[in-house]
N, CA, C and O atoms as CSV, one atom per row, in Angstrom:
chain,resi,resn,atom,element,x,y,z
A,1,GLU,N,N,0.842,-1.172,0.000
A,1,GLU,CA,C,0.000,0.000,0.000
A,1,GLU,C,C,0.887,1.234,0.000
A,1,GLU,O,O,1.893,1.291,0.707
A,2,GLU,N,N,0.510,2.204,-0.787
A,2,GLU,CA,C,1.313,3.409,-0.927
A,2,GLU,C,C,1.438,4.135,0.403
A,2,GLU,O,O,0.475,4.227,1.163
A,3,GLY,N,N,2.625,4.646,0.677
A,3,GLY,CA,C,2.839,5.451,1.869
A,3,GLY,C,C,2.907,4.668,3.167
A,3,GLY,O,O,2.847,5.275,4.237
A,4,SER,N,N,3.028,3.373,3.123
A,4,SER,CA,C,3.045,2.567,4.340
A,4,SER,C,C,4.469,2.138,4.674
A,4,SER,O,O,5.044,1.277,4.008
A,5,ILE,N,N,5.025,2.749,5.710
A,5,ILE,CA,C,6.379,2.360,6.110
A,5,ILE,C,C,6.386,0.942,6.663
A,5,ILE,O,O,7.378,0.225,6.524
A,6,ALA,N,N,5.292,0.534,7.286
A,6,ALA,CA,C,5.218,-0.830,7.810
A,6,ALA,C,C,5.300,-1.856,6.683
A,6,ALA,O,O,6.021,-2.847,6.798
A,7,ASN,N,N,4.572,-1.624,5.604
A,7,ASN,CA,C,4.638,-2.553,4.472
A,7,ASN,C,C,5.994,-2.496,3.784
A,7,ASN,O,O,6.508,-3.521,3.337
A,8,LEU,N,N,6.574,-1.309,3.698
A,8,LEU,CA,C,7.890,-1.183,3.072
A,8,LEU,C,C,8.935,-1.986,3.844
A,8,LEU,O,O,9.670,-2.779,3.255
A,9,THR,N,N,9.001,-1.784,5.145
A,9,THR,CA,C,10.006,-2.504,5.928
A,9,THR,C,C,9.736,-3.997,5.954
A,9,THR,O,O,10.677,-4.790,5.922
A,10,ALA,N,N,8.470,-4.401,6.011
A,10,ALA,CA,C,8.153,-5.837,5.978
A,10,ALA,C,C,8.581,-6.452,4.656
A,10,ALA,O,O,9.080,-7.576,4.619
A,11,SER,N,N,8.388,-5.718,3.580
A,11,SER,CA,C,8.767,-6.236,2.265
A,11,SER,C,C,10.276,-6.330,2.106
A,11,SER,O,O,10.783,-7.312,1.563
A,12,ILE,N,N,10.993,-5.323,2.571
A,12,ILE,CA,C,12.448,-5.302,2.404
A,12,ILE,C,C,13.139,-6.204,3.424
A,12,ILE,O,O,14.008,-7.001,3.070
A,13,ILE,N,N,12.754,-6.075,4.663
A,13,ILE,CA,C,13.454,-6.768,5.737
A,13,ILE,C,C,12.804,-8.101,6.090
A,13,ILE,O,O,13.492,-9.113,6.226
A,14,GLY,N,N,11.503,-8.102,6.235
A,14,GLY,CA,C,10.808,-9.276,6.754
A,14,GLY,C,C,10.901,-10.528,5.924
A,14,GLY,O,O,11.221,-11.592,6.454
A,15,ASN,N,N,10.634,-10.439,4.652
A,15,ASN,CA,C,10.552,-11.640,3.830
A,15,ASN,C,C,11.902,-12.190,3.411
A,15,ASN,O,O,12.061,-13.407,3.317
A,16,VAL,N,N,12.863,-11.347,3.159
A,16,VAL,CA,C,14.137,-11.801,2.611
A,16,VAL,C,C,14.899,-12.687,3.599
A,16,VAL,O,O,15.649,-13.569,3.181
A,17,PHE,N,N,14.719,-12.466,4.890
A,17,PHE,CA,C,15.439,-13.265,5.880
A,17,PHE,C,C,14.912,-14.697,5.955
A,17,PHE,O,O,15.566,-15.567,6.529
A,18,GLY,N,N,13.749,-14.944,5.386
A,18,GLY,CA,C,13.187,-16.287,5.379
A,18,GLY,C,C,13.549,-17.107,4.157
A,18,GLY,O,O,13.198,-18.285,4.087
A,19,PHE,N,N,14.231,-16.527,3.202
A,19,PHE,CA,C,14.604,-17.258,1.984
A,19,PHE,C,C,15.655,-18.319,2.298
A,19,PHE,O,O,16.679,-18.021,2.913
A,20,LYS,N,N,15.405,-19.540,1.882
A,20,LYS,CA,C,16.358,-20.628,2.124
A,20,LYS,C,C,17.677,-20.403,1.394
A,20,LYS,O,O,18.730,-20.829,1.867
A,21,ALA,N,N,17.623,-19.742,0.257
A,21,ALA,CA,C,18.836,-19.506,-0.533
A,21,ALA,C,C,19.778,-18.511,0.135
A,21,ALA,O,O,20.962,-18.457,-0.198
A,22,VAL,N,N,19.261,-17.725,1.070
A,22,VAL,CA,C,20.076,-16.723,1.758
A,22,VAL,C,C,20.670,-17.354,3.017
A,22,VAL,O,O,19.953,-17.657,3.971
A,23,LYS,N,N,21.973,-17.546,3.006
A,23,LYS,CA,C,22.646,-18.170,4.152
A,23,LYS,C,C,22.975,-17.146,5.237
A,23,LYS,O,O,22.929,-17.463,6.426
A,24,ALA,N,N,23.302,-15.941,4.837
A,24,ALA,CA,C,23.631,-14.887,5.791
A,24,ALA,C,C,23.311,-13.541,5.156
A,24,ALA,O,O,23.534,-13.327,3.964
A,25,LEU,N,N,22.787,-12.649,5.971
A,25,LEU,CA,C,22.409,-11.336,5.468
A,25,LEU,C,C,22.387,-10.362,6.639
A,25,LEU,O,O,21.930,-10.692,7.734
A,26,ARG,N,N,22.883,-9.171,6.391
A,26,ARG,CA,C,22.849,-8.133,7.413
A,26,ARG,C,C,22.453,-6.829,6.747
A,26,ARG,O,O,23.093,-6.391,5.791
A,27,LEU,N,N,21.411,-6.219,7.247
A,27,LEU,CA,C,21.001,-4.905,6.763
A,27,LEU,C,C,21.836,-3.876,7.512
A,27,LEU,O,O,21.725,-3.753,8.732
A,28,GLU,N,N,22.660,-3.147,6.799
A,28,GLU,CA,C,23.559,-2.191,7.438
A,28,GLU,C,C,23.056,-0.762,7.390
A,28,GLU,O,O,23.425,0.056,8.233
A,29,ASP,N,N,22.229,-0.456,6.428
A,29,ASP,CA,C,21.767,0.921,6.331
A,29,ASP,C,C,20.478,0.951,5.526
A,29,ASP,O,O,20.327,0.227,4.542
A,30,MET,N,N,19.560,1.791,5.956
A,30,MET,CA,C,18.319,1.988,5.215
A,30,MET,C,C,17.906,3.431,5.448
A,30,MET,O,O,17.632,3.831,6.580
A,31,ARG,N,N,17.862,4.195,4.398
A,31,ARG,CA,C,17.525,5.613,4.514
A,31,ARG,C,C,16.197,5.871,3.825
A,31,ARG,O,O,15.977,5.481,2.679
A,32,LEU,N,N,15.326,6.537,4.555
A,32,LEU,CA,C,14.001,6.856,4.040
A,32,LEU,C,C,13.782,8.357,4.130
A,32,LEU,O,O,14.260,8.994,5.069
A,33,PRO,N,N,13.076,8.927,3.182
A,33,PRO,CA,C,12.771,10.359,3.251
A,33,PRO,C,C,11.940,10.681,4.498
A,33,PRO,O,O,11.089,9.887,4.897
A,34,VAL,N,N,12.179,11.820,5.101
A,34,VAL,CA,C,11.459,12.241,6.301
A,34,VAL,C,C,9.953,12.235,6.064
A,34,VAL,O,O,9.193,11.814,6.936
A,35,ALA,N,N,9.516,12.693,4.902
A,35,ALA,CA,C,8.083,12.710,4.594
A,35,ALA,C,C,7.494,11.301,4.661
A,35,ALA,O,O,6.364,11.120,5.114
A,36,TYR,N,N,8.243,10.326,4.221
A,36,TYR,CA,C,7.775,8.938,4.262
A,36,TYR,C,C,7.741,8.435,5.708
A,36,TYR,O,O,6.802,7.738,6.094
A,37,LEU,N,N,8.738,8.774,6.498
A,37,LEU,CA,C,8.789,8.351,7.896
A,37,LEU,C,C,7.615,8.896,8.702
A,37,LEU,O,O,7.134,8.238,9.625
A,38,LYS,N,N,7.157,10.080,8.360
A,38,LYS,CA,C,6.048,10.696,9.089
A,38,LYS,C,C,4.725,9.967,8.881
A,38,LYS,O,O,3.759,10.231,9.597
A,39,THR,N,N,4.665,9.057,7.917
A,39,THR,CA,C,3.417,8.319,7.681
A,39,THR,C,C,3.221,7.198,8.697
A,39,THR,O,O,2.146,6.602,8.741
A,40,PHE,N,N,4.222,6.897,9.509
A,40,PHE,CA,C,4.112,5.820,10.488
A,40,PHE,C,C,4.500,6.347,11.860
A,40,PHE,O,O,5.652,6.717,12.086
A,41,GLN,N,N,3.555,6.382,12.760
A,41,GLN,CA,C,3.797,6.941,14.091
A,41,GLN,C,C,4.179,5.890,15.132
A,41,GLN,O,O,4.402,6.228,16.294
A,42,GLY,N,N,4.257,4.631,14.734
A,42,GLY,CA,C,4.612,3.566,15.676
A,42,GLY,C,C,3.375,2.904,16.253
A,42,GLY,O,O,2.255,3.349,16.000
A,43,PRO,N,N,3.567,1.849,17.025
A,43,PRO,CA,C,2.423,1.130,17.592
A,43,PRO,C,C,1.700,1.971,18.633
A,43,PRO,O,O,2.311,2.765,19.348
A,44,ALA,N,N,0.393,1.781,18.705
A,44,ALA,CA,C,-0.422,2.548,19.647
A,44,ALA,C,C,-0.249,2.051,21.078
A,44,ALA,O,O,-0.394,2.829,22.022
A,45,THR,N,N,0.057,0.768,21.252
A,45,THR,CA,C,0.214,0.196,22.589
A,45,THR,C,C,1.453,-0.687,22.615
A,45,THR,O,O,2.128,-0.862,21.601
A,46,GLY,N,N,1.734,-1.227,23.761
A,46,GLY,CA,C,2.880,-2.126,23.915
A,46,GLY,C,C,2.472,-3.429,24.571
A,46,GLY,O,O,1.283,-3.714,24.711
A,47,ILE,N,N,3.449,-4.217,24.970
A,47,ILE,CA,C,3.207,-5.553,25.508
A,47,ILE,C,C,2.415,-5.521,26.816
A,47,ILE,O,O,1.595,-6.407,27.056
A,48,VAL,N,N,2.645,-4.520,27.658
A,48,VAL,CA,C,1.924,-4.448,28.932
A,48,VAL,C,C,0.432,-4.301,28.684
A,48,VAL,O,O,-0.373,-4.995,29.304
A,49,VAL,N,N,0.059,-3.408,27.786
A,49,VAL,CA,C,-1.354,-3.205,27.463
A,49,VAL,C,C,-1.955,-4.474,26.864
A,49,VAL,O,O,-3.084,-4.837,27.194
A,50,GLU,N,N,-1.220,-5.143,25.998
A,50,GLU,CA,C,-1.735,-6.381,25.394
A,50,GLU,C,C,-1.927,-7.470,26.443
A,50,GLU,O,O,-2.911,-8.207,26.389
A,51,ARG,N,N,-1.016,-7.584,27.387
A,51,ARG,CA,C,-1.175,-8.573,28.465
A,51,ARG,C,C,-2.407,-8.253,29.310
A,51,ARG,O,O,-3.144,-9.157,29.705
A,52,GLU,N,N,-2.627,-6.979,29.584
A,52,GLU,CA,C,-3.811,-6.581,30.353
A,52,GLU,C,C,-5.084,-6.883,29.579
A,52,GLU,O,O,-6.043,-7.403,30.150
A,53,ARG,N,N,-5.109,-6.566,28.294
A,53,ARG,CA,C,-6.293,-6.837,27.466
A,53,ARG,C,C,-6.630,-8.324,27.426
A,53,ARG,O,O,-7.795,-8.717,27.489
A,54,MET,N,N,-5.581,-9.142,27.321
A,54,MET,CA,C,-5.795,-10.578,27.164
A,54,MET,C,C,-5.746,-11.332,28.490
A,54,MET,O,O,-5.966,-12.542,28.526
A,55,ASP,N,N,-5.456,-10.615,29.587
A,55,ASP,CA,C,-5.395,-11.218,30.913
A,55,ASP,C,C,-4.450,-12.419,30.933
A,55,ASP,O,O,-4.790,-13.487,31.440
A,56,LYS,N,N,-3.262,-12.222,30.373
A,56,LYS,CA,C,-2.268,-13.293,30.304
A,56,LYS,C,C,-0.941,-12.758,30.836
A,56,LYS,O,O,-0.313,-11.886,30.234
A,57,PHE,N,N,-0.535,-13.301,31.974
A,57,PHE,CA,C,0.689,-12.858,32.643
A,57,PHE,C,C,1.515,-14.078,33.041
A,57,PHE,O,O,0.981,-15.180,33.167
A,58,GLY,N,N,2.807,-13.880,33.237
A,58,GLY,CA,C,3.661,-14.928,33.759
A,58,GLY,C,C,4.066,-16.004,32.772
A,58,GLY,O,O,4.639,-17.022,33.161
A,59,ARG,N,N,3.777,-15.792,31.510
A,59,ARG,CA,C,4.178,-16.750,30.476
A,59,ARG,C,C,4.251,-16.020,29.148
A,59,ARG,O,O,3.676,-14.942,28.998
A,60,PRO,N,N,4.943,-16.588,28.197
A,60,PRO,CA,C,4.968,-15.969,26.865
A,60,PRO,C,C,3.606,-16.085,26.186
A,60,PRO,O,O,2.849,-17.021,26.443
A,61,PHE,N,N,3.310,-15.133,25.329
A,61,PHE,CA,C,2.159,-15.280,24.442
A,61,PHE,C,C,2.474,-16.379,23.438
A,61,PHE,O,O,3.630,-16.570,23.060
A,62,LEU,N,N,1.452,-17.093,23.012
A,62,LEU,CA,C,1.616,-18.088,21.960
A,62,LEU,C,C,0.795,-17.624,20.766
A,62,LEU,O,O,-0.435,-17.597,20.823
A,63,GLY,N,N,1.474,-17.261,19.687
A,63,GLY,CA,C,0.785,-16.737,18.518
A,63,GLY,C,C,1.348,-17.293,17.238
A,63,GLY,O,O,2.367,-17.984,17.233
A,64,ALA,N,N,0.670,-16.983,16.150
A,64,ALA,CA,C,1.106,-17.450,14.832
A,64,ALA,C,C,0.619,-16.480,13.771
A,64,ALA,O,O,-0.292,-15.682,13.997
A,65,THR,N,N,1.244,-16.567,12.616
A,65,THR,CA,C,0.840,-15.793,11.449
A,65,THR,C,C,0.031,-16.696,10.536
A,65,THR,O,O,0.426,-17.830,10.267
A,66,VAL,N,N,-1.106,-16.193,10.058
A,66,VAL,CA,C,-1.951,-16.990,9.165
A,66,VAL,C,C,-1.217,-17.235,7.856
A,66,VAL,O,O,-0.754,-16.301,7.201
A,67,LYS,N,N,-1.119,-18.502,7.487
A,67,LYS,CA,C,-0.530,-18.914,6.207
A,67,LYS,C,C,-1.478,-19.910,5.561
A,67,LYS,O,O,-2.101,-20.667,6.304
A,68,PRO,N,N,-1.639,-19.976,4.288
A,68,PRO,CA,C,-0.954,-19.127,3.329
A,68,PRO,C,C,-1.532,-17.723,3.377
A,68,PRO,O,O,-2.699,-17.534,3.718
A,69,LYS,N,N,-0.717,-16.747,3.036
A,69,LYS,CA,C,-1.202,-15.369,3.075
A,69,LYS,C,C,-2.013,-15.020,1.842
A,69,LYS,O,O,-2.792,-14.066,1.865
A,70,LEU,N,N,-1.847,-15.763,0.780
A,70,LEU,CA,C,-2.570,-15.482,-0.459
A,70,LEU,C,C,-3.453,-16.660,-0.842
A,70,LEU,O,O,-3.100,-17.818,-0.616
A,71,GLY,N,N,-4.599,-16.350,-1.421
A,71,GLY,CA,C,-5.447,-17.390,-1.972
A,71,GLY,C,C,-6.630,-17.797,-1.123
A,71,GLY,O,O,-7.534,-18.466,-1.622
A,72,LEU,N,N,-6.654,-17.417,0.146
A,72,LEU,CA,C,-7.794,-17.763,0.981
A,72,LEU,C,C,-8.905,-16.738,0.801
A,72,LEU,O,O,-8.638,-15.546,0.647
A,73,SER,N,N,-10.140,-17.196,0.820
A,73,SER,CA,C,-11.270,-16.268,0.864
A,73,SER,C,C,-11.367,-15.735,2.291
A,73,SER,O,O,-10.730,-16.271,3.198
A,74,GLY,N,N,-12.150,-14.696,2.492
A,74,GLY,CA,C,-12.341,-14.170,3.837
A,74,GLY,C,C,-12.914,-15.216,4.778
A,74,GLY,O,O,-12.510,-15.301,5.937
A,75,LYS,N,N,-13.847,-16.006,4.286
A,75,LYS,CA,C,-14.476,-17.048,5.101
A,75,LYS,C,C,-13.453,-18.108,5.509
A,75,LYS,O,O,-13.406,-18.511,6.671
A,76,ASN,N,N,-12.638,-18.559,4.561
A,76,ASN,CA,C,-11.619,-19.560,4.884
A,76,ASN,C,C,-10.530,-18.988,5.781
A,76,ASN,O,O,-9.973,-19.700,6.617
A,77,TYR,N,N,-10.230,-17.718,5.612
A,77,TYR,CA,C,-9.266,-17.054,6.490
A,77,TYR,C,C,-9.787,-17.092,7.925
A,77,TYR,O,O,-9.052,-17.426,8.855
A,78,GLY,N,N,-11.057,-16.748,8.091
A,78,GLY,CA,C,-11.678,-16.802,9.415
A,78,GLY,C,C,-11.662,-18.201,10.002
A,78,GLY,O,O,-11.486,-18.365,11.209
A,79,ARG,N,N,-11.843,-19.206,9.165
A,79,ARG,CA,C,-11.794,-20.599,9.630
A,79,ARG,C,C,-10.410,-20.927,10.184
A,79,ARG,O,O,-10.294,-21.572,11.227
A,80,VAL,N,N,-9.355,-20.483,9.485
A,80,VAL,CA,C,-7.983,-20.709,9.959
A,80,VAL,C,C,-7.769,-20.005,11.303
A,80,VAL,O,O,-7.157,-20.568,12.210
A,81,VAL,N,N,-8.269,-18.788,11.427
A,81,VAL,CA,C,-8.150,-18.050,12.688
A,81,VAL,C,C,-8.842,-18.823,13.810
A,81,VAL,O,O,-8.268,-19.005,14.884
A,82,TYR,N,N,-10.059,-19.274,13.570
A,82,TYR,CA,C,-10.802,-20.015,14.600
A,82,TYR,C,C,-10.065,-21.287,15.008
A,82,TYR,O,O,-9.903,-21.558,16.198
A,83,GLU,N,N,-9.622,-22.061,14.034
A,83,GLU,CA,C,-8.950,-23.327,14.341
A,83,GLU,C,C,-7.661,-23.105,15.131
A,83,GLU,O,O,-7.346,-23.881,16.033
A,84,GLY,N,N,-6.923,-22.063,14.802
A,84,GLY,CA,C,-5.703,-21.759,15.546
A,84,GLY,C,C,-5.990,-21.357,16.980
A,84,GLY,O,O,-5.328,-21.826,17.905
A,85,LEU,N,N,-6.977,-20.490,17.168
A,85,LEU,CA,C,-7.326,-20.041,18.513
A,85,LEU,C,C,-7.925,-21.176,19.329
A,85,LEU,O,O,-7.595,-21.347,20.503
A,86,ARG,N,N,-8.792,-21.937,18.718
A,86,ARG,CA,C,-9.421,-23.081,19.395
A,86,ARG,C,C,-8.377,-24.141,19.739
A,86,ARG,O,O,-8.532,-24.878,20.713
A,87,GLY,N,N,-7.320,-24.215,18.941
A,87,GLY,CA,C,-6.257,-25.183,19.169
A,87,GLY,C,C,-5.254,-24.776,20.239
A,87,GLY,O,O,-4.345,-25.547,20.548
A,88,GLY,N,N,-5.395,-23.587,20.809
A,88,GLY,CA,C,-4.534,-23.206,21.924
A,88,GLY,C,C,-3.725,-21.939,21.750
A,88,GLY,O,O,-3.072,-21.498,22.696
A,89,LEU,N,N,-3.747,-21.342,20.573
A,89,LEU,CA,C,-3.023,-20.082,20.399
A,89,LEU,C,C,-3.719,-18.961,21.162
A,89,LEU,O,O,-4.939,-18.973,21.323
A,90,ASP,N,N,-2.938,-17.999,21.626
A,90,ASP,CA,C,-3.511,-16.805,22.249
A,90,ASP,C,C,-3.998,-15.828,21.190
A,90,ASP,O,O,-5.003,-15.142,21.377
A,91,PHE,N,N,-3.282,-15.772,20.084
A,91,PHE,CA,C,-3.642,-14.851,19.009
A,91,PHE,C,C,-3.083,-15.353,17.692
A,91,PHE,O,O,-2.167,-16.174,17.650
A,92,LEU,N,N,-3.654,-14.841,16.628
A,92,LEU,CA,C,-3.084,-14.967,15.295
A,92,LEU,C,C,-2.911,-13.566,14.760
A,92,LEU,O,O,-3.478,-12.612,15.292
A,93,LYS,N,N,-2.125,-13.444,13.704
A,93,LYS,CA,C,-1.924,-12.132,13.091
A,93,LYS,C,C,-1.894,-12.277,11.584
A,93,LYS,O,O,-1.569,-13.333,11.042
A,94,ASP,N,N,-2.240,-11.189,10.928
A,94,ASP,CA,C,-2.118,-11.137,9.471
A,94,ASP,C,C,-0.648,-11.133,9.093
A,94,ASP,O,O,0.190,-10.615,9.831
A,95,ASP,N,N,-0.341,-11.706,7.954
A,95,ASP,CA,C,0.986,-11.546,7.383
A,95,ASP,C,C,1.181,-10.059,7.099
A,95,ASP,O,O,0.222,-9.358,6.775
A,96,GLU,N,N,2.399,-9.583,7.217
A,96,GLU,CA,C,2.665,-8.149,7.041
A,96,GLU,C,C,2.261,-7.633,5.670
A,96,GLU,O,O,1.925,-6.457,5.528
A,97,ASN,N,N,2.288,-8.480,4.676
A,97,ASN,CA,C,2.015,-8.040,3.308
A,97,ASN,C,C,0.578,-8.259,2.855
A,97,ASN,O,O,0.259,-7.958,1.705
A,98,ILE,N,N,-0.288,-8.763,3.700
A,98,ILE,CA,C,-1.622,-9.156,3.224
A,98,ILE,C,C,-2.483,-7.942,2.860
A,98,ILE,O,O,-3.191,-8.006,1.855
A,99,ASN,N,N,-2.465,-6.893,3.582
A,99,ASN,CA,C,-3.289,-5.687,3.379
A,99,ASN,C,C,-4.631,-5.994,2.725
A,99,ASN,O,O,-5.237,-7.010,3.065
A,100,SER,N,N,-5.118,-5.185,1.821
A,100,SER,CA,C,-6.428,-5.374,1.192
A,100,SER,C,C,-6.222,-5.834,-0.245
A,100,SER,O,O,-5.782,-5.063,-1.098
A,101,GLN,N,N,-6.542,-7.088,-0.500
A,101,GLN,CA,C,-6.328,-7.688,-1.817
A,101,GLN,C,C,-7.662,-7.817,-2.554
A,101,GLN,O,O,-8.708,-7.903,-1.910
A,102,PRO,N,N,-7.648,-7.832,-3.879
A,102,PRO,CA,C,-8.901,-7.965,-4.635
A,102,PRO,C,C,-9.692,-9.227,-4.283
A,102,PRO,O,O,-10.922,-9.207,-4.314
A,103,PHE,N,N,-9.014,-10.310,-3.952
A,103,PHE,CA,C,-9.702,-11.561,-3.631
A,103,PHE,C,C,-10.168,-11.613,-2.176
A,103,PHE,O,O,-10.966,-12.477,-1.810
A,104,MET,N,N,-9.672,-10.690,-1.346
A,104,MET,CA,C,-10.069,-10.650,0.057
A,104,MET,C,C,-9.792,-9.257,0.618
A,104,MET,O,O,-8.673,-8.959,1.037
A,105,ARG,N,N,-10.796,-8.425,0.622
A,105,ARG,CA,C,-10.658,-7.068,1.144
A,105,ARG,C,C,-10.529,-7.110,2.661
A,105,ARG,O,O,-11.000,-8.044,3.310
A,106,TRP,N,N,-9.887,-6.092,3.216
A,106,TRP,CA,C,-9.622,-6.085,4.650
A,106,TRP,C,C,-10.899,-6.182,5.460
A,106,TRP,O,O,-10.914,-6.843,6.498
A,107,LYS,N,N,-11.981,-5.535,5.011
A,107,LYS,CA,C,-13.225,-5.550,5.787
A,107,LYS,C,C,-13.787,-6.966,5.881
A,107,LYS,O,O,-14.252,-7.381,6.942
A,108,GLU,N,N,-13.746,-7.706,4.778
A,108,GLU,CA,C,-14.218,-9.093,4.787
A,108,GLU,C,C,-13.346,-9.929,5.737
A,108,GLU,O,O,-13.862,-10.718,6.528
A,109,ARG,N,N,-12.040,-9.750,5.652
A,109,ARG,CA,C,-11.114,-10.464,6.528
A,109,ARG,C,C,-11.389,-10.105,7.987
A,109,ARG,O,O,-11.386,-10.975,8.858
A,110,PHE,N,N,-11.622,-8.833,8.244
A,110,PHE,CA,C,-11.924,-8.373,9.598
A,110,PHE,C,C,-13.193,-9.033,10.138
A,110,PHE,O,O,-13.195,-9.555,11.253
A,111,LEU,N,N,-14.259,-9.010,9.357
A,111,LEU,CA,C,-15.535,-9.554,9.835
A,111,LEU,C,C,-15.440,-11.042,10.149
A,111,LEU,O,O,-15.900,-11.481,11.203
A,112,TYR,N,N,-14.853,-11.815,9.255
A,112,TYR,CA,C,-14.716,-13.254,9.497
A,112,TYR,C,C,-13.728,-13.544,10.625
A,112,TYR,O,O,-13.939,-14.476,11.401
A,113,SER,N,N,-12.668,-12.771,10.726
A,113,SER,CA,C,-11.689,-12.984,11.797
A,113,SER,C,C,-12.290,-12.670,13.161
A,113,SER,O,O,-12.063,-13.407,14.121
A,114,MET,N,N,-13.056,-11.582,13.258
A,114,MET,CA,C,-13.670,-11.235,14.538
A,114,MET,C,C,-14.739,-12.244,14.937
A,114,MET,O,O,-14.901,-12.545,16.120
A,115,GLU,N,N,-15.463,-12.763,13.962
A,115,GLU,CA,C,-16.419,-13.833,14.259
A,115,GLU,C,C,-15.670,-15.034,14.846
A,115,GLU,O,O,-16.126,-15.646,15.813
A,116,ALA,N,N,-14.527,-15.363,14.259
A,116,ALA,CA,C,-13.709,-16.482,14.740
A,116,ALA,C,C,-13.190,-16.218,16.153
A,116,ALA,O,O,-13.213,-17.113,16.997
A,117,VAL,N,N,-12.727,-15.006,16.411
A,117,VAL,CA,C,-12.235,-14.650,17.745
A,117,VAL,C,C,-13.356,-14.798,18.767
A,117,VAL,O,O,-13.159,-15.403,19.820
A,118,ASN,N,N,-14.517,-14.255,18.466
A,118,ASN,CA,C,-15.642,-14.321,19.402
A,118,ASN,C,C,-16.096,-15.756,19.650
A,118,ASN,O,O,-16.413,-16.114,20.784
A,119,ARG,N,N,-16.130,-16.576,18.613
A,119,ARG,CA,C,-16.496,-17.994,18.769
A,119,ARG,C,C,-15.474,-18.732,19.625
A,119,ARG,O,O,-15.842,-19.559,20.459
A,120,SER,N,N,-14.199,-18.439,19.424
A,120,SER,CA,C,-13.164,-19.134,20.202
A,120,SER,C,C,-13.191,-18.704,21.669
A,120,SER,O,O,-12.950,-19.523,22.556
A,121,ILE,N,N,-13.479,-17.444,21.928
A,121,ILE,CA,C,-13.607,-16.975,23.309
A,121,ILE,C,C,-14.774,-17.685,23.981
A,121,ILE,O,O,-14.661,-18.139,25.120
A,122,ALA,N,N,-15.899,-17.781,23.269
A,122,ALA,CA,C,-17.084,-18.443,23.817
A,122,ALA,C,C,-16.824,-19.923,24.102
A,122,ALA,O,O,-17.317,-20.459,25.095
A,123,SER,N,N,-16.058,-20.577,23.243
A,123,SER,CA,C,-15.850,-22.017,23.420
A,123,SER,C,C,-14.717,-22.360,24.389
A,123,SER,O,O,-14.723,-23.444,24.972
A,124,THR,N,N,-13.749,-21.463,24.574
A,124,THR,CA,C,-12.618,-21.766,25.463
A,124,THR,C,C,-12.714,-21.065,26.811
A,124,THR,O,O,-12.105,-21.510,27.784
A,125,GLY,N,N,-13.471,-19.975,26.878
A,125,GLY,CA,C,-13.534,-19.195,28.106
A,125,GLY,C,C,-12.308,-18.320,28.322
A,125,GLY,O,O,-12.183,-17.679,29.366
A,126,GLU,N,N,-11.407,-18.285,27.354
A,126,GLU,CA,C,-10.192,-17.471,27.440
A,126,GLU,C,C,-10.293,-16.277,26.507
A,126,GLU,O,O,-10.984,-16.325,25.489
A,127,VAL,N,N,-9.597,-15.205,26.866
A,127,VAL,CA,C,-9.505,-14.059,25.968
A,127,VAL,C,C,-8.542,-14.426,24.842
A,127,VAL,O,O,-7.427,-14.883,25.094
A,128,LYS,N,N,-8.973,-14.227,23.618
A,128,LYS,CA,C,-8.175,-14.530,22.429
A,128,LYS,C,C,-8.130,-13.283,21.561
A,128,LYS,O,O,-8.868,-12.329,21.808
A,129,GLY,N,N,-7.278,-13.278,20.552
A,129,GLY,CA,C,-7.197,-12.106,19.698
A,129,GLY,C,C,-6.688,-12.408,18.309
A,129,GLY,O,O,-6.144,-13.478,18.034
A,130,HIS,N,N,-6.882,-11.431,17.443
A,130,HIS,CA,C,-6.333,-11.484,16.090
A,130,HIS,C,C,-5.855,-10.082,15.745
A,130,HIS,O,O,-6.613,-9.118,15.853
A,131,TYR,N,N,-4.602,-9.969,15.331
A,131,TYR,CA,C,-4.027,-8.679,14.975
A,131,TYR,C,C,-4.108,-8.498,13.466
A,131,TYR,O,O,-3.507,-9.245,12.695
A,132,MET,N,N,-4.861,-7.494,13.073
A,132,MET,CA,C,-5.085,-7.208,11.657
A,132,MET,C,C,-4.029,-6.236,11.138
A,132,MET,O,O,-3.574,-5.354,11.865
A,133,ASN,N,N,-3.649,-6.404,9.885
A,133,ASN,CA,C,-2.774,-5.436,9.227
A,133,ASN,C,C,-3.663,-4.351,8.635
A,133,ASN,O,O,-4.301,-4.548,7.600
A,134,ILE,N,N,-3.697,-3.219,9.297
A,134,ILE,CA,C,-4.503,-2.089,8.825
A,134,ILE,C,C,-3.613,-0.855,8.714
A,134,ILE,O,O,-3.907,0.195,9.285
A,135,THR,N,N,-2.533,-1.001,7.976
A,135,THR,CA,C,-1.529,0.059,7.906
A,135,THR,C,C,-1.740,1.045,6.768
A,135,THR,O,O,-0.917,1.940,6.573
A,136,ALA,N,N,-2.809,0.904,6.023
A,136,ALA,CA,C,-3.035,1.790,4.886
A,136,ALA,C,C,-3.209,3.228,5.347
A,136,ALA,O,O,-3.754,3.491,6.420
A,137,ALA,N,N,-2.749,4.132,4.542
A,137,ALA,CA,C,-2.860,5.556,4.883
A,137,ALA,C,C,-4.262,6.095,4.617
A,137,ALA,O,O,-4.617,7.162,5.118
A,138,THR,N,N,-5.053,5.381,3.844
A,138,THR,CA,C,-6.384,5.856,3.474
A,138,THR,C,C,-7.458,5.063,4.197
A,138,THR,O,O,-7.206,3.977,4.719
A,139,MET,N,N,-8.654,5.619,4.219
A,139,MET,CA,C,-9.792,4.950,4.858
A,139,MET,C,C,-10.635,4.272,3.786
A,139,MET,O,O,-10.915,4.866,2.745
A,140,GLU,N,N,-11.037,3.035,4.036
A,140,GLU,CA,C,-11.963,2.340,3.129
A,140,GLU,C,C,-13.347,2.414,3.714
A,140,GLU,O,O,-14.295,1.896,3.124
């Protein structure tokens, strides 16, 4: 998405470190225009707030990224979220690059994911979550 420093850094830094062909890699410098940096103000909360929201203390969070990131419908994406949460994860998250795709717009993904979160909370009695990638600079 245009103007998204989060998507830019995920694309440059995040994916390349997972390539099997890359045996060693070190990012030594990355310079971005100030105007571009101003589009990302950082996370709204931190780990303490997330622990309070989820009522989980004294242990690590257990989370995962939904895969595959491409090709799932919103409904199937929600199914993956539900199965992961029901299976014991505290949360799932969108892949950094998923944003709003023609085959699955963010709103559809949001609605099915939240339905999955609410169903898993009802069935487990635990607070669960899903972190959506909503880094776009524009409103849909």
